ZATI-480628 format. One record per atom (N, C-alpha, C): x, y, z. Coordinates in steps of 0.05 Angstrom, whole numbers, plus 5000, padded with zeros to 4 digits. Layout:
BEGIN
XYZ ...
//
This chain:
BEGIN
528223822820 528024012798 530423982779 532823962790 535123942773 535223672758 534223462772 534423192760 532623162736 530523332733 528923322709 530523412685 532823542690 534423652668 537123512666 537123262673 539623102672 540823112644 539023122623 540023122595 541823362590 541323582604 543023822600 545623802614 545823632634 548323602649 548623322661 549523132646 549622852655 552122792672 554022972673 556622912685 556822952715 555223122726 555523182755 552923322764 552423312790 550023442801 550823572828 549423792835 549923922860 547524072869 547124082896 545024242908 546124382932 545424642935 546224792958 543724922970 543324902996 541025003010 541825173034 540525403036 540725573060 537925583072 537425413091 534725393102 533925653116 535725783130 535126023144 534226243125 535626263102 534926463082 532626383064 531926123065 529726033048 530526013018 533025933012 533825922984 535225652978 534725552955 536025302946 536825332917 539325242911 540325252883 541024962875 540224892851 540824632840 542424652814 543924442808 545624462784 546024182772 546024172746 546923932731 549124022712 551323872712 553623962697 554323792673 554723922650 556023802627 558823912627 560723752633 563523842637 564823912610 565524162607 566824262582 569624372589 569724552608 572224672617 572824582645 575224502651 576024402677 574224162685 575023932677 573423692681 573723582710 575423712725 575923622753 573723712772 573823612797 571823702817 572024002823 574124132814 574324422818 572224582803 570924452784 568824582769 566024522779 565824382801 563224312812 561524552820 558924532815 557024742822 554624622837 553224792852 553625082857 556325132870 557525362862 560225422870 560225672888 561825672909 562125902927 564526072918 564326332921 566526512916 568626472939 571126542934 573226502954 572626662980 571126892976 570427053000 567926953014 566726743003 564326603014 561826773013 561927013000 559527182999 557527082979 558526982956 556826912933 556726612929 554326512920 553926242911 552726252883 553926102865 553126132836 552425862824 550225862809 549625642791 549425762763 550925652745 551425792719 551325592696 549825662676 549425492652 550625632628 552525512615 553625642590 556625632590 557825822574 560725842571 561526132569 563726202582 564926472579 567426432562 567326512537 569526452519 572026602524 571826842536 574127012542 574927002571 574326782585 574726782614 577726782621 579426682604 582326692609 583226982608 582227132590 582827422588 581927562613 579427492622 578427612647 580127552671 581127312672 582927232694 585427412694 586527462670 588927632668 588327912678 585928012670 585128282678 584828292709 583628092720 583228082749 585928082764 587827932754 590427902767 592028162766 591328342747 592628602745 591528812763 589128752775 587828942793 589328962819 589729212828 591029262853 589529132877 586929122874 585229012896 585328702897 586628582877 586528292875 587728152899 590028242908 591228122932 592427852927 592527682947 593727422945 591527212941 590527202916 588427012909 589526772894 588926532903 589826292890 587426152876 587726112850 585625972835 585525682843 583125582846 582725302853 582825122829 582025222806 581925072781 582025262758 581125172734 581125342711 578425362697 576225342713 573525362702 572725652699 570925702680 569925972676 568026052699 566925852713 565125912735 566726052758 569025952763 570726072784 571526352775 572126392750 572726652739 570426852744 568026762738 565726932742 565427022771 565626832789 565326902818 567427102827 569827062818 571927262826 571327532815 570427542790 569827792777 567427932790 565327772797 563027892811 563928022837 565627882852 566527982878 568228242875 569628272853 571428502850 570128722834 568628652813 567628862795 564628912797 563128752809 560128752810 559028582787 556528512790 555328332770 555128462743 553928702742 553428832716 556028902701 557929002716 560529062704 561928812693 561628592707 562728342697 561328242672 558728252672 557228152648 558028312623 558428572626 559128732603 561928662592 563628542609 566228462600 566128182587 564028022593 563927742585 563227712555 564527522543 563727432516 562927142519 560327092515 559526812519 556526782518 555626552525 552726492528 552226382556 550126482569 549826402596 547026462607 546226312627 544026372645 545226342673 544826542690 546126552716 544126592738 544526452760 543126502785 545226542807 545326782819 547326842838 546026932864 546726792886 545726862912 547827022928 547027262937 548827432953 548127382982 549827252997 549227173025 549227423043 550627633034 550827873051 548228033050 547328083026 544828243022 542328073020 542727803020 540527613017 538827692992 540227712970 539027792944 539727582923 537627512907 538027332885 538327492859 540327442843 540627572817 540427372795 538627412776 538427242752 539327412728 540927292711 541927432687 542127252663 541827362640 541827212615 543627342594 544827192576 546727292557 545427492537 547127622521 546227832504 544027752484 544227522473 542427452451 540327232459 540527132483 538626932492 539326652482 541926592480 542726322472 541926122493 542126192518 541426012540 538826102554 536925922559 534326002569 534226032599 532426192609 532026222638 529126312643 527526132655 524826182663 524626242693 522726402701 522426462729 519526552735 518726532760 516126622768 515226482794 513026562805 511926432829 510626162821 510925972839 510025702834 507025702829 505525882840 502625882837 501626102818 503526212802 502826392781 502526682790 502426862770 502227152774 504427262792 504127512801 506127632818 508327782804 507627922782 509528082767 508728372768 510628552770 510028832769 508628912743 509228772721 508028842696 505428702691 504428542711 501828422708 502028122703 499927982710 499927682708 500227612678 502127432673 502427332645 504727472631 505727692641 508027832630 507327962603 509328052588 508928192563 510428062541 509928142516 511428022494 514328102494 515827992490 518728062486 519627972458 531026522522 530826352509 532626372529 547725002549 550424982559 550924742574 552424812575 553324572588 551624492611 551324652631 549924572655 547224682656 546024662679 543224752682 542824912707 541225112705 540525282728 537725192738 537425152764 534825092776 534925182805 532625272815 532525342843 529925462852 529825542877 527425662888 528225852910 526426052915 526626232938 523926232951 523826192977 521226162991 519526412987 516926362984 515026582980 512926583002 510626712997 508526733016 506126563007 504326513026 502026363020 500326502998 499526352978 498026472957 499626502931 502226522934 503926532910 505926302909 506526192932 508525982933 511326102929 513325932928 516126022925 516626132896 518726302894 519626382868 521326152857 520626062833 522125842820 523625952796 525825822789 527225902765 528725662754 529125652728 530425422716 530925452687 532625282676 533325292648 531125192630 529425022640 527124932625 524624922643 522324932631 519924942647 519424682663 520424462652 520024212667 521324212694 523424372698 524624402725 522624542744 521224742734 519324882751 516924702757 516124542736 513724372739 514224142759 516824092765 517423872784 516923952813 516624212818 516324312846 513624232856 513424142882 510824052892 508724262894 509424522894 507424732896 506724842869 507724722847 507124822820 504224812814 503125032803 500425042793 500525182766 500625022745 501025132718 498425172703 497725422698 495325482682 496125592655 495025492634 495725582607 495225882603 497126012592 496826302585 495426312558 492826322558 491326312533 491926552515 492726782527 493327012510 495926972494 497326752499 499826702483 499226532459 496726432456 496126232435 496126362407 495026602405 494926722378 497726772367 499526872384 502226912375 503626652368 503126442384 504226182379 503326072352 500726082347 499625982322 500526142298 501226392302 502126562280 505026492273 506726472293 509626452288 510826172295 509226002307 510225732313 511925722339 511925932355 513425932380 512026122399 512626082425 511626272445 513726482449 513126722439 515226932436 515427122459 517727262460 518227472478 518527372507 517827542526 518127472554 515827292564 513827262549 511527092556 512426792555 511226632573 511426342571 508626232566 508425972563 505825852558 504225832584 505425892607 504125882633 503726162644 501326202655 500826462668 502726512691 503826752692 505526832714 508326722713 509126582692 511826492689 513026632665 515226762669 516426932648 519126812639 520026912616 522826862607 524427112613 526627092625 528427322627 529227402599 528927652591 529627722563 532627712559 533527682533 536327702527 537527962538 539927942549 541128182560 539728282585 538128112597 536528192620 537828112647 537128272667 538128222694 535828282714 535428102733 533328132753 534428082780 533928272798 534728242826 532228212844 532127992859 529827932876 530727942905 529428112920 530028142948 528027992965 528627952991 526627823008 524027973009 524128243008 521728403009 519928342984 521228312961 519728252937 518227982940 519627782951 518427522953 516127532974 516627662996 514627673017 512127833008 512628032990 510328182979 508828032958 510027812948 508727652927 508627792900 510527972896 510728112870 513628152862 514328072838 517028092828 517428352813 519728482815 520228722800 520628672770 520728882755 521428852727 524328792724 525028652703 527828612696 528928862684 531528902686 532929122673 534829012652 535629182633 537429102612 540229172619 542028972621 544829032624 546129062596 544628972576 545529012548 543029022530 543129192510 540829222492 541829202463 540629022448 541328982419 540829242404 538529372409 537929612394 539929832400 540729862426 542730062433 545429992420 546129732420 548629652408 548729702378 546429682365 546229742337 546730032332 545430212348 545930502345 548830572349 550130452370 552930502375 554630422351 554030182340 555630092317 555330272293 552830362288 552330532265 553630802268 554130892292 555331152297 558331132300 559430892301 562330852305 563930942281 562730902258 564130952233 563430732213 561730802194 560730602175 562930502157 562830242151 564830122133 563530122105 564130332090 562830372064 564230232041 566730152045 568230012024 567629712026 566529592004 565729312006 568029122013 570429162002 572628982008 573529012037 573429262047 574129312075 572029172093 569529162084 567429032100 568028732102 568828612080 569528322080 571828262098 573828432098 576228382115 575528422144 573828622150 573028662178 571428432189 569728312173 568228082182 570027842185 571927812167 573827592169 575327602196 576227842203 577727872228 576027822252 573627932253 571827902277 570827622279 570027502257 568927232258 571127022263 573427072252 575726892257 576526892286 576527122299 577027142328 574926992344 572427032336 570226892350 570426592348 571026492325 571426202321 573726102338 575926252339 578226172354 577526152384 576026352394 575126342422 573326102428 571526052409 569525842415 570525562410 572925542400 574225272397 575625182423 575525362443 576725292469 575025082483 576124852488 574624632500 576524422511 575824302534 577324072545 576123802536 574123812518 572823572508 572823582478 572223352464 572223352435 570223552424 570923682401 569423902389 569123862359 566823932348 566423912319 564624142310 563124092288 561424302276 559224172260 556924312259 554824242241 555624352213 555024192192 555624282165 553424202147 551724402139 549524352121 550424382092 552624532088 553524592061 552624872052 551025002070 550125282064 552425472070 551925722064 554025932067 555025952095 553225972114 553926032142 555525802155 554525562154 556025342166 558625282151 558625312125 561125272109 563225472117 562425722122 564325932130 565425872157 563725792176 564725732203 566725502202 566025292187 567825062185 570425132172 570325302151 572825372137 574625532156 573525702173 575125852192 576125672214 574625472222 575525282241 577925122230 577625032205 579724862193 582325022190 582125282185 584525452182 586125452208 584625432231 585925462257 586525202271 585724972259 586024712271 588524582260 589724412277 592124262268 591423982259 588823922257 587923662247 585223702234 584223512218 581523552206 579323592227 577723792222 575423852240 573323642236 572023552257 569823362255 567323512247 566023432224 563623572215 561423362212 558823462214 556523282215 554223412200 552823242185 550423342170 548323122170 545923202161 543723012160 542523022132 541822792121 540622782094 537922642094 536422682073 533722552071 533422412044 531622222043 531222082018 529522231998 528622472006 527122651988 529122861977 529622851951 531723021939 531123311942 528623391945 527923671948 529023791974 529523621994 530423712020 533123612028 534423472011 537023342018 539323522010 540923612030 543323772025 545823612031 545523352038 547823202048 550023172027 549223132002 551323101981 552923351978 551623581979 553023841977 554723882001 553723812025 555323842049 557823672048 557623432037 559923252034 561923372015 561023501994 562823621974 564423851987 563024012003 564324232018 566324122037 565623912052 567423782071 569923672057 569523552034 571823442019 573723662011 572623882002 574324101993 575824222016 574524252039 575824372063 577624172077 577223912072 578923712085 578023632113 575423642118 574523572145 573923272147 573623182171 572922902177 569922902179 568522812158 565622862156 563922612159 561622642173 559722422176 556922522169 555322362155 552622432148 550722232160 548522332172 546422162181 544222152159 543521922150 541421892130 538821862145 537322072148 534822072163 532621952146 530921792159 528721662146 526121752160 523821712147 521321772160 520921622186 522021382188 521821232213 523221372236 525521492230 526921642251 525221882261 523922012242 522222242249 519822142265 518721912256 516421802270 517121742299 519521642304 520421582331 520821832347 521722042335 522422282349 520022462355 518122472336 515822662339 514322642365 513722402375 512322392401 513922512424 516522532421 518222642443 518522942442 517523072421 517923362419 516823522442 514423462452 513323612474 515123592499 516423372502 518323332525 520823492521 521723502496 524223652490 523823952493 521524052485 521224342483 519624472506 518124322521 516624422544 514324612537 514724782517 512624952507 511924862479 509524922469 508924872441 511025002423 512024852404 514124952387 513824812360 513624972338 512824852313 514624922289 517124982294 519025002272 519924722265 519024622242 519424332235 522424272231 524124472229 527024412227 528024312254 526324312274 527024192300 527723892296 526423762277 526923482272 529723422262 530623542240 533423492232 535423592251 534823812265 536723922285 537123722308 534923602317 535123402338 536523152328 536023072303 537322832293 540322872289 541123102278 543923142273 545323182300 543923292320 545123322347 545723042359 543822862355 544122592366 546522452353 546822482326 549122372313 551722502323 551722762324 554122912332 555122832360 553222802379 553922742406 555322472410 554922292391 556322042392 559322072389 560222302378 563022332371 564322572385 562722782391 563923022404 561923122426 562823302443 561123412464 560323702458 561923832440 561424112433 561324132403 559424292392 559324332363 558824632358 560224742338 559625012329 557625002306 556025212304 553925222284 554025492269 552625502247 552625752231 550125922235 548625872256 546226022262 546926322266 544926492259 545026782262 546326922239 547526782220 548626912196 546427052180 544126922178 541927032162 540927292174 540627302201 539527532214 541427772213 544027722216 546027932216 546728032188 546727862168 547727932142 545727912119 543127862126 541027882106 540827632089 540127402102 540027152087 537327042080 535227172090 532527062084 531427202059 529927052043 528727162019 527127412024 525827422048 524127662053 525827922055 528327892062 530028132064 530328272037 530328122016 530428231989 527728281977 525828101982 523228111968 521428321979 521328362006 519428542017 519728832007 522228942007 522529211996 521729231966 522529021951 521829021922 518829011918 517528821932 514628791929 513129041938 513929151961 512529381972 512929621953 515329651941 515729871923 513729871900 513029631891 511129601869 508229611880 507729481903 505029461913 503829731920 505529901933 504430151943 503430331920 504230271895 503330431872 500530341863 499730091871 497129981863 495030051883 492630121874 490430161893 489729901906 488729911931 488129671946 486229491931 484129591918 482329401903 483729241881 485729371868 487229231847 488929011859 490029071883 491728871896 490028631904 487628691914 485828471922 485028301898 484628431875 483828281851 486228101842 488628201844 491028041837 491227801856 490727841881 490827621901 488827401893 486427481886 484427291878 485327131854 486627271835 487627131811 489726931818 491627001835 493726821842 492726581857 490726621874 489626411891 487726231875 486826321851 484926161836 486225901825 488925901823 490425661814 491425521838 490825271842 491825121865 494925121866 495925131890 498825161893 500324921881 499124681881 500624461870 500824481840 499024631827 499324681798 501724861792 502125061809 504525221806 507125051809 507024871828 509324691833 509924531808 507824431795 508124271770 509424441748 508524691746 509624871726 512624921731 513324951757 516224991764 517824741757 516724511762 518224261755 518624231725 516524311710 516724281681 518424491668 518224741677 519624961663 521825091678 522225001703 524225141720 527025121710 527624921693 530324881683 531225121666 529425281655 530225511639 530925751656 530325741682 530725971700 533525951713 534626181721 537026181737 536726011762 538825891772 538625711795 537325841819 537926101824 536826231848 533726271846 532626241822 529726271819 528226011818 529625791820 528325531820 527425461849 524925521854 523925501882 522625231886 523325101908 522324831914 519224841920 518325051933 515525071940 514325321927 514425321901 513625561885 510725631891 509025431890 506125481895 505625591922 506925491942 506525581970 507325881972 509525951959 510526221961 508626411946 507626331923 505726501909 503126541924 502126331937 499726361953 500326531978 502726511988 503426692011 503626982002 504627021978 504627291966 501827391963 500027231953 497227311949 496027391976 496727251997 495527312023 496427582034 498727682025 499627932037 499328172018 498128131995 497828351976 496228581987 494428532006 492828752017 494128872042 496628832046 498028952069 497929252068 497229382091 497029672090 499729822093 501829672100 504429802104 506629592099 509129692095 511329512091 511829342116 511329462140 511629302165 509629072166 507229132157 505128912156 505828702136 507028792113 507828592093 509928412104 511928522118 514028362130 512928162150 511128262167 509928082187 508327852174 506927912153 505427702139 507227502126 509427592114 511227402101 512727232122 513327352145 514827212166 513127012181 510527032179 508726872195 508326592182 507926392199 507126122190 504126122183 502626282197 499726292194 498926582196 497926692174 497326982174 494727042189 493026852193 490426892207 490126692229 491826712250 491726512271 489126522288 487926762290 485526782306 483226612295 483326552269 481226382257 481326102268 483526022280 483725752292 482825742321 482125982332 481425992360 478526072363 477225972382 474326022387 474026302399 472326462387 471626722398 473826932398 475726912379 478027102379 477727332359 475527322343 475127542324 477327552302 478227792295 480127822274 483027792284 483427812310 486227792321 487728052317 490228042324 491928292323 492528362294 492628622288 493328722262 496228672256 496928612231 499628542224 501628772230 500729022225 502629242229 502929312258 501629172276 501929222305 503729012318 504728822303 506328602314 509128682321 510328862306 513028952310 513129252313 514929362329 515129652331 516229782306 515130012298 516130152275 518330352284 520730282279 523030442287 523830622264 523330882266 523631062244 526531112236 528331062255 531131132249 532630922232 531130712223 532330512206 530930502179 532530442158 531230402132 529930122133 528530052112 526829802113 528529552116 530829542102 532529302105 533729282133 534729502144 535829502171 533629422191 531229522187 529029462206 528429162205 528329052182 527728762180 529928592193 532428662188 534628512201 534528532231 533828762242 533728802270 531328652282 529028662268 526628512278 527128212278 528428112257 529027822257 531027752279 532827922285 534727872307 533327872334 531628072338 530328092364 528127892369 526927792347 524627622350 525027342339 525327312313 525527042301 528026892312 530327032313 532726902323 532426812352 531426992369 531226932397 529026732403 526626772391 524326612399 524126342385 525426322361 525226082345 527925942343 529826062329 532325932321 533825842346 534326022365 535925942388 534525752407 531925772409 530325572424 530725302412 530325282386 530625032371 533324912376 535425062372 538124962374 538724872402 538025032422 538624962450 537224712458 534524692454 533124462464 533824202448 534024232422 534623992406 537423882411 539324062416 542023962422 542323872451 541224012470 541523942497 540023682504 538023612488 536623362492 538523132489 540723172473 542822962470 545323032485 545123222504 547423302520 549723412503 549023562482 550923682464 550823982468 553124102472 553324392473 553824512445 552024692437 552424822411 553125112415 555225202402 556225472403 555725622377 555225872378 554426032355 556326262351 558426232335 560426442331 559426702321 557226702305 556126952295 555127132318 554427002340 553327162363 555527232382 557527362371 559727482387 559327782386 559627922408 559128212407 560728362386 563228272381 564828412361 563828352333 562828112328 561728042302 559128202298 557528222318 555028372317 555628672311 557628782326 558329062322 559429102293 561028922284 562128952257 559928932236 558028752239 555928722219 554228972217 553729102240 552029342239 553629592232 556229582230 557729802218 557629792188 556829572177 556629532148 553829612139 553529802121 550829882111 549329642100 546729642103 545029422093 545329372063 545829592048 546029562019 548529412011 550529392029 552829232024 552428942033 551128912056 550528642066 548728492046 546828642033 545128532012 545828691987 547428571969 548528721947 548128571921 547628711899 547128591873 544828391874 542828441890 540628261891 541228001906 543427991921 544227751936 544227801966 543027621981 543327642010 546027542018 546927632041 549527552053 551827592033 551827812019 553927861999 556727852012 556927972036 559527992049 560527712056 558727542067 559527272074 560327102050 558927152028 559527002003 562427071994 563027331994 565727411985 567927292003 567327272029 569227152047 569526852042 567326722036 567426432032 568826372005 568626551985 570026501960 573026471964 574026571985 576926551990 577726271997 575726102005 576325832013 574825611997 572825691983 571225501967 570725601939 570725431919 570025521892 567125611890 566625791872 563925911870 561725711866 562325491851 560225301845 559325151870 560925151891 560025031916 558525231934 558625481927 557425691943 554725781931 554725821904 552425931891 550425721884 548325691900 546125511895 543725611910 541325511903 538925611917 539025551947 538025741963 537825701992 535625491997 536325282013 534425072019 533425092048 535125182066 534325182094 534524902105 534124872131 534324612144 531524502147 530424422124 527624342123 527224042121 524823952124 524123672122 521723642103 521223412091 518923362074 516323332091 515623542106 513523522125 510823452112 510323572089 507723522076 507423222069 509423102058 509322812051 509222642076 510722712097 510722552121 507922562135 506622792134 504022812147 501922642132 502222622106 500422452091 501222152093 503722102101 504721832102 505121732130 507621692138 508221562164 507221702189 506821972187 505922122210 502822152210 501522042190 498622082189 497121962213 497721712222 496221612245 496621782270 499021872274 499622052297 497922312295 497922432271 496422682268 493422642271 492422432260 489522382261 488622322290 490322192305 489722142333 489422412348 491322592343 491222852356 488923022347 488122992322 485923152311 483223022315 483122802330 480522672335 478722842352 476222802351 474322962367 474922952397 475622712407 476222682435 478622842443 480722852426 483123002432 482523302431 481023392411 480423672408 478723782431 477123612443 475523692466 477123772490 479523672492 481323732515 482424012512 482224142489 483124412485 480924572472 478924642488 476524772476 477025042464 479325162468 479925422456 480525392426 481125152417 481725102389 479225052374 478925182351 476525142334 476724872320 475124692328 475124412318 474624402288 472724552279 471924552251 474224652233 475524872242 477724982226 480124792225 480724672248 483024492248 482524242230 480224132232 479623892215 479423962186 478424212180 478324302152 481024322140 482924432155 485724452146 486824182140 486223982157 487323712154 486223592129 483623612124 482423502100 483523622074 483923892075 485124022051 487923922046 489423882068 492123782065 492123502053 490423332062 490323052052 489623042022 487923232014 487123241986 489123391968 491223501980 493223651965 492223921955 490224031969 489124291962 490624511977 492924581967 494524791980 496724671998 498424852008 500624782026 499824862055 498924662070 498024722097 499724582118 501924462111 503524312130 504424472153 505424722148 506424882170 504224962190 501925042179 499725122196 498724882213 498624652200 497824402214 499924332235 502424372229 504524302249 504224462274 503424722272 503024882296 500724772312 498624692299 496224582313 497024312326 498424142311 499023882322 501023892345 502924072344 504824102366 503424212391 501424392387 499924492410 498324272423 497024112407 495423882417 497223672431 499523622419 501423432431 502423532457 503023792458 504023912483 501823902505 499423962497 497223962517 496823672528 497023482510 496623202519 498923112538 501323202533 503623122550 503523262577 503123522578 503423672602 500823732617 498623702603 495923742616 495823992633 496224222621 496124472636 493224532646 493024682668 490424782676 489424992656 486825002653 485625202636 484325422653 484525672645 483325892661 480325872662 
//
C-alpha cells in the first residue's frame, strides 16, 4: 500500500505490524526536517505506548518542544532527534491527542495507534491541506450510511486494521491508490457523487468516488476501537477544530475597523506565518505567478532571507494565458533567483494521460496542468515551495465576491419573466462574437474590465439570471456546469442551486461567500490540486495563508474592508504596495489557467475523441452519450465556451478507463 505512494515519500520507507492486535502501519518519507534515521517512521513514543505514521509538517514544533520541557510532568526525557514527528509523539503522551492538535500550527494527516487501549486515531489538519481517506475494504460500514455525506507532505500515511467477514479490514491512506492496492479491495463507484462532480469539477466534501470510502473532513478526528471494527460499522468523525466556529470567535474578538490597522495586522500575522514555514533542512523556494498572493508571499520571504529566494513560474505561448513576463518583472524588482518553464501543448499532451493516476478521483480543474508542470520544474531545484493559495478565499479575490451582491441587488428588482427575457437576449449572440467585440473595443475600457473570456462570462450571467435567491446565484456562478444532471441518464432536474450550500443567517452576503469558498472550493478543489500535482513530483508545498493566526486576523477584518472601493483583496494590495510599484500590482486577474479550448481543438483532440467514442462511452452507461457528444460538436464548431464542461466529462471517462471501478 505504501509503495504505491513512493512519489509522496521517495527518501525512506517503513512498516510496523502488530499481528496480535491486527494492525499495520505503513509510511513513505520525504525528508524535510531531521534528515537522519531519527526521523524514520512509523515512530514509537519513548514510553512505547504510541506508534505514529504522520504526513505533513508542524511549523511550530520547536515552540511545542519548549512548552513540553517546561512541564513538571516532563521528567528526564532525552530527545532522539529534532523531527516534528518525535515532538508530536511526546505531546500526545503528555497532553492527549486533541489538546496537542489544538496547539499545532501545520498541515498533517495522522494515524496513531494506542497500544494500551488498542485504539486507532485518525486526524487531519484544520483546512484539509493533507488528504486522508478511510473505510472498509469491501465498502459501506459507516454510522452515517453507505457512501457518506457531502462535506483533502512530506510523507504518506497508509495502513489497515483487521475487520470482519463481509466488510474486510479498515483501510486508510493519503491517496485512494493505497487503499486500492489491498488484496481485499472492492471498489464500487459512488454514483450519487457524479452530479456534484460534474457541477464543480471535483468530488466534494466527505464523499469519495467509491462507495463506503470517506475523506476525513478538515479539522476532523476519528477514533476506531476493536469493537467498531468487529461490528463492521465505523463511528462518525468529530471536529477538533471548526472553521465556522473559528470565524465566529474572530468576529467577536474585536473587529479591526481601521483600514490601515487591518493592513498592519495582516502584515504581522502573515509575516510570522512565512517565517515559520521557511523552516526546512532542505532547499526551499516559492511559486511566483506575478499575482497579488504569490507576489506578497515572495516579498515577505525575501525580507526575511539572507540570499535571493528561489522562485518559479510557468508560461504559455498563448498571450491570453501567459503571466510569465509579469512574474519575471516582479521577481526582478524583489531580487529573487527566478526560473520560468515555457510550457508547450506537447508538454500538456504528455501530462494529460497521467492525470487519472495523479488524482485517483475524477478531477477537472484545468489549472491542474500548469500546477503539475511548475511543480516538476521546481522540484529539480528545491524540495519545499511556498505558494499564495487561499488569499482569494480569505480576502475576497474572486470576481464573484464583488459581482454577485451587485448583480443580485439589481436582479431582485426585476420580475422573473423580465430576467428570463434578458437571458434569452444575451444568449442570442454567440459567445465568440462577444469576444470579438472585446478584442476590438476593449482598449477603451479600464484594465480591470478587459475580460479575456468576455463571451463566456456573459453567457454564464445569462444562465443565472433566473436564480431565485442570492445563494442560488452564487452557486450558479461558482459552478463549472450549472445543469450537470443533463449529462446523466435518468437524473431529472438534479439538485436545486439554493440547496447546494447552507444559508447561514448570521453572515452578510460577502462574508457568507468567503466562508463557503473556504469550506468548499478551497478544500475540495484548490488544496486537492496543489497537493496531488506537487506530490506527484515529490515536492512539498506550504500555504502561509492557511495559518490559524492569519485566518483569525482575516476574519477580524470586516468584509467591506477586505473588498473595498470595488476591489477584491484590498488589504493585500495595500500591503504589497509597500514592496512593489502599483503598476506591477494593478492588472486584470488572470488566474492559473491554460488555453484549454484551443488545446482541445488541436493537440488534445485525438485523446478527447478517443474518450468520447461510442465504445468508450458504453463503459460508463450513467453518462448521457448524446449530450456528451453534442457538447463536443458545439465546441469544435466554436459555438459557445464548453471547454470546462467537456473537461469534467473527459476526466471522468479517463478516470473510469484507468481505474475500472465496479458499477452498482
